[in-house]
LUMDOPA-352700 format. One record per residue: residue in one letter; x, y, z of N, C-alpha, C, O, CB in turn. Coordinates in Angstrom, 3 decimals, always signed. Last residue first. Glycine has a CB too. Example, Ala and Ser with C-alpha at 12.3 -4.5 7.8 and 13.67 -1.06 7.14 Angstrom:
BEGIN
R residu      n_x      n_y      n_z     ca_x     ca_y     ca_z      c_x      c_y      c_z      o_x      o_y      o_z     cb_x     cb_y     cb_z
R      s  +12.850   -2.250   +7.080  +13.670   -1.060   +7.140  +12.900   +0.030   +7.870  +13.409   +1.138   +8.039  +14.084   -0.598   +5.725
R      a  +13.190   -5.690   +7.800  +12.300   -4.500   +7.800  +13.200   -3.300   +7.800  +14.236   -3.319   +8.465  +11.308   -4.473   +9.046
END
This chain:
BEGIN
R residu      n_x      n_y      n_z     ca_x     ca_y     ca_z      c_x      c_y      c_z      o_x      o_y      o_z     cb_x     cb_y     cb_z
R      l  +10.812  -28.397  +35.610  +10.157  -29.269  +36.405   +8.682  -28.295  +37.348   +7.947  -28.896  +38.132  +11.514  -29.968  +37.470
R      d  +11.890  -26.156  +34.745  +11.506  -26.162  +34.271  +10.333  -27.639  +34.724   +9.237  -27.799  +34.186  +12.331  -25.792  +33.431
R      k  +13.764  -25.995  +36.818  +13.060  -25.222  +37.541  +11.562  -25.288  +35.840  +10.535  -24.611  +35.878  +14.208  -23.417  +38.170
R      c  +15.058  -28.416  +36.468  +14.459  -28.187  +37.720  +13.650  -26.948  +37.758  +12.857  -26.811  +38.690  +15.455  -28.151  +38.735
R      k  +16.508  -27.559  +34.472  +15.510  -28.487  +34.191  +14.759  -28.478  +35.362  +13.550  -28.550  +35.142  +15.982  -29.823  +33.809
R      n  +18.376  -25.571  +35.302  +17.143  -24.926  +34.190  +16.197  -25.603  +34.813  +15.293  -25.102  +35.481  +17.158  -25.253  +32.379
R      s  +20.187  -27.176  +36.931  +18.947  -26.523  +37.863  +17.922  -25.579  +37.022  +16.979  -24.970  +37.525  +19.628  -25.500  +39.139
R      i  +21.273  -28.621  +34.493  +20.402  -29.394  +35.923  +19.328  -28.294  +36.405  +18.101  -28.372  +36.346  +21.622  -29.776  +37.516
R      l  +22.841  -26.233  +33.963  +21.680  -27.055  +32.975  +20.966  -27.906  +33.806  +19.748  -27.767  +33.687  +22.295  -28.037  +31.731
R      l  +24.437  -25.293  +35.696  +23.254  -24.585  +35.063  +22.196  -25.646  +34.871  +21.110  -25.845  +35.415  +23.625  -23.868  +33.640
R      f  +25.985  -27.650  +36.314  +25.436  -27.455  +37.213  +24.196  -26.117  +36.617  +23.105  -26.084  +37.186  +26.562  -27.228  +38.334
R      k  +27.213  -28.022  +33.761  +26.499  -29.019  +33.731  +25.179  -28.545  +35.019  +23.983  -28.823  +34.941  +27.548  -30.400  +33.982
R      s  +28.858  -25.414  +33.967  +27.559  -25.955  +32.776  +27.033  -26.503  +33.361  +26.079  -25.910  +33.864  +27.671  -26.774  +31.535
R      r  +30.531  -25.986  +36.091  +29.225  -24.673  +35.941  +28.819  -25.194  +34.786  +27.717  -25.589  +35.167  +29.631  -22.802  +35.774
R      l  +32.060  -28.289  +34.540  +31.060  -28.384  +35.939  +29.822  -27.449  +36.500  +28.753  -27.746  +37.033  +31.954  -28.262  +37.043
R      l  +33.032  -26.696  +32.536  +32.131  -27.879  +32.101  +30.919  -28.184  +33.911  +29.719  -28.231  +34.184  +33.599  -29.642  +31.550
R      i  +34.188  -25.424  +33.808  +33.401  -24.675  +32.891  +32.460  -25.413  +32.858  +31.281  -25.120  +33.057  +33.871  -24.339  +31.639
R      y  +35.928  -26.430  +35.199  +35.770  -25.931  +35.975  +34.271  -25.544  +35.637  +33.366  -25.366  +36.452  +36.763  -25.149  +36.197
R      k  +37.808  -27.894  +33.157  +36.460  -28.773  +33.772  +35.558  -27.869  +34.538  +34.406  -28.282  +34.672  +36.899  -30.039  +34.878
R      l  +39.015  -25.601  +32.483  +37.548  -26.655  +31.070  +36.623  -27.517  +31.643  +35.497  -27.887  +31.311  +38.278  -28.040  +29.789
R      v  +40.468  -24.610  +34.042  +39.121  -24.197  +33.406  +38.343  -24.580  +32.875  +37.190  -24.191  +32.690  +39.045  -23.625  +32.844
R      a  +41.824  -27.574  +33.576  +41.446  -27.122  +35.023  +40.172  -26.132  +35.034  +39.133  -26.387  +35.644  +42.751  -26.329  +35.722
R      c  +43.490  -27.128  +31.223  +42.266  -28.655  +32.146  +41.536  -28.069  +32.954  +40.323  -28.233  +32.824  +43.000  -30.022  +33.300
R      y  +45.003  -24.721  +31.743  +43.836  -24.971  +30.964  +42.772  -26.001  +31.042  +41.554  -25.844  +30.960  +44.228  -25.092  +29.933
R      v  +46.326  -25.234  +34.092  +46.056  -24.319  +34.096  +44.601  -24.909  +33.254  +43.561  -25.346  +33.747  +47.136  -23.345  +33.686
R      l  +47.835  -27.670  +32.552  +47.115  -27.871  +33.591  +46.621  -26.885  +33.448  +46.025  -27.006  +32.377  +47.554  -28.158  +34.731
R      i  +49.406  -26.580  +30.159  +48.221  -26.968  +30.049  +46.729  -27.480  +31.501  +45.502  -27.576  +31.480  +48.716  -28.009  +29.186
R      n  +50.656  -24.630  +31.316  +49.619  -23.812  +30.979  +48.801  -24.470  +30.102  +47.909  -23.958  +29.425  +50.018  -22.623  +30.474
R      y  +52.417  -26.716  +32.324  +51.923  -25.696  +33.247  +50.906  -25.117  +33.018  +50.096  -24.881  +33.915  +52.640  -24.817  +33.458
R      p  +53.601  -27.159  +30.069  +52.757  -28.387  +30.837  +52.056  -27.693  +32.009  +51.109  -28.249  +32.566  +53.806  -29.724  +31.481
R      a  +54.782  -24.375  +29.239  +53.738  -25.582  +28.499  +52.882  -26.312  +29.634  +51.729  -26.041  +29.970  +54.721  -26.932  +27.623
R      f  +57.060  -24.022  +30.212  +55.756  -23.174  +30.543  +54.870  -24.119  +30.083  +54.149  -24.637  +30.935  +55.540  -21.662  +29.825
R      m  +59.243  -24.593  +28.883  +58.756  -25.125  +30.806  +57.553  -24.448  +31.475  +57.182  -24.333  +32.643  +60.096  -24.636  +32.101
END
């Protein structure tokens, strides 16, 4: 019963980390420019 919920949380955390990493990469590139 907990598997689907854990998968949803895992996917949400992954998306959050990816969005943060992309934002940090973009901000770093802007700083370099």
